[in-house]
C-alpha positions, 0 to 999 in steps of 0.5 A: 475557093483556095485563093479566097481562103488564103486571102482571109487567112492573110487578112487574119494575120494582118489583124493580129499583127496590128493588134499586137502592135497596138498592144505594145504602143499602148503599154509603151505609152502607159510606161512612159506616162507613169511617173518614176515613183510608180515605175519603182513600185512596179519593179519592186513588186516584180522582184523575185523575192516578192512572188509570193508576198502580200504588198500594199503600197500608197503615195499621196500628195498632201498639198491636193490629197491626190494619189501619186502612186500605189499598188493594192493600196486597200490590202489590209495586212500585218504591219508591225510597228507602224501600228504605233502611228494610230496609238501615238496620233490618237493620244495627241488628238484625245488627251493633248500634247501636255496630258500627264497620267498620274499615280495617287497615294491614299491613306486609309484609316487613322493617323495619330499624333504618334505617327501610327497609321491604323490602316494601309497606304494605297497606291492607285495606278493611273497608267503612267508608263514613265514611272522608274523609265530608263528613258526618263531617268539616269542609269541607276537612278530609275527608282529614286522616285520611291525616295521622294514618296517615302519623304512626303510620308515622313513629312506627313508624320508617318513612322508606323503602318499598322496595315500594308502597302497596297497596289491598285492597277485594276482600273486598266484590267488584268487581261494579260497581253493584247490578242495576237502576241506571240508566245516567243515574245511576251516573256521578253523585254519588248513584250512587256505589257502595259498595266494600271501600274508600271515600274522600271519599264516592267522589265527584269534584268537577268545576268548570266555567267558563261563558261566554255563552249557548250557548258551550261550558264548560270544565273547570277542575278536578277534585277530588281529582286522579284521574290518567287521568280524562277527561271528554268535555265537552258542557255548555254555558252556558244561561239556567238558574238551577241545575245541569242537567248530568249526568255519565256514566260506567261503574264503574271507567272513567276515560273518561267524559262530561259533558252538559247546561246550566249557568248562563252566565258562571260563572267556577266552578260545581261538579258532583259526579260519582262516582269511578271506582275508590276502591280505587285512589284511596285508595292514591294518596292514601296514597302522596301523603301519605307522600311529603309527610311525607317518607316515600319509596315506591319503587314507587308505588301499586297496587290488588288489583282492577287487579293479578292478582299481588296477589290473595288476600294472606295476612295472616297473614303480615304485621304489622298496624300500626294500624287506623282505625275508622269511624263507628257503625251509628247515626251512619251510619243517621242520615245515610242516612235523614236526607239519604237517602245512597245510598252509606251505605245500600249500605254498611251493607247490604254490612256485613251479608254481610262481618260474617256470612260475610266476603263483603261483595258486594251479592248475598251481603249481600242473601241474608243480609238476606233470611234474617234477616227471613224469619221475622220479617216478611212477605217473600212477593213481596219483591224487593230488589236494592239497599240504597238504592232506586236500583234499579228492580228492587226490588219492595216493597209497602206490607204488606212496609213496615209489617210491618218497621216493626212489627218495628222498633217492638217491637225493642230498637233502636226508639228509635235507628232512629226517630231516624234518620227525618226528621220531616215539616215539621221535618227532613231530606228531610221538611222540607217535607212537611206544613208547617203541616198536621196531619202537621207533627211527627207523622210520622217517616218515609223518603221515596222519590223517583225518576222517576214513583215517590214513596213514604212509609213510617214512623211516625205519632203521631196527634192522639188519641195513637194509634201507627201504622205507614204506607206509601204508594207510587205508580208512574207517576202523570201529574202532577209529583212536587211535585203528586203529593206534595200529593195524598199530604199529604191522606192523610198528614194523615188519618192524623195526624188519625185 
């Protein structure tokens, strides 16, 4: 009995050894069979900095639409500014590259022979985000368009306005900011929401004067001048080399706060914040321009949002004096992706709803975007709360991105869309990415960065001539943003070398 038992035990050991050898050989064969891109992805996923991370990666061959490599490609997570690929591509497809939003100036009332207008001048907003933007005007000349407006009024014979300058951006709603925007963001320049009327990139420049280390700073000027805007200043001078201050403030609120640190002993240090109410501001700026041009305005400046008696104006009874055309979708989309301008992304998104249904609110525009793409790309599990990616409530998988990129690759707008994307090691937000490495000049992509989120999505022209689409997003890594970028570069270079 003992000999038989020993024999069975030996057989069991032999069987276990056989299975172990078979397991090792299978895994070796799988590893050998994996392409270098998949191997690079596997190494990235195993990195200690990603132990607790949420990761979604997908690489697609655009020539045959076959998957090259992936990791959790259907996992929908926060993707930061790569979200702008949806708003810009939808603008190209729905509106067209040459579409321009406009701002219309109306006369309400009668203009007599003496040049007296017994009524009001209305500014009707069409959501143009390029109006007075630094991206389309020389520095210091951003508000020169107002002189053109007053010149037009003077040519029409307007000398005196018994009523007011009234601004109306109501067709785009007054909802504040999109869902999921952080309180820490919305008072700063990059947290400026798009409105029906926009001016000067919807920002203000707050200039601080700092003194010795540890002392409180002083606010010396704010431009443009915003009546009633008040900052509770808690910014102190410190041994820092750059801007470590933050501006806080709710939409439409003129009571705001400034906190943080700035370099010591600076006579003027500029910090940018979001403008409380661009609609009201544009009516003020035209009022000022009229008065400076000698056109008196008796009843000042007003806005529809702040005056319930002005709601729902009947433009069919008014006279259209002139319209101001904004920049094209192609021009705005270029800066949206090249420099990751949140305001422009939100503005392009809102143009969808406005063009389709006359409602430029974020909620309606997102519904129109989703409806447009529903039968064109993979949208199951896709959650969009804004057009810029500032919202942490967005949920987008790598496959959502590659599906979108594949669709745009075959679009009539393909080349125009691709030109808006920064090039690794060359331009825009990718200028420092893969510099001097395989990916330099081969990767055309949008980057995305917010706290604990890093993302890239776009196209790759590989060393061997292949055309690929890719997306890689990581949430909750434990290293710094620059360190995770270095780790992601290995994956990007592997894709470029494929």
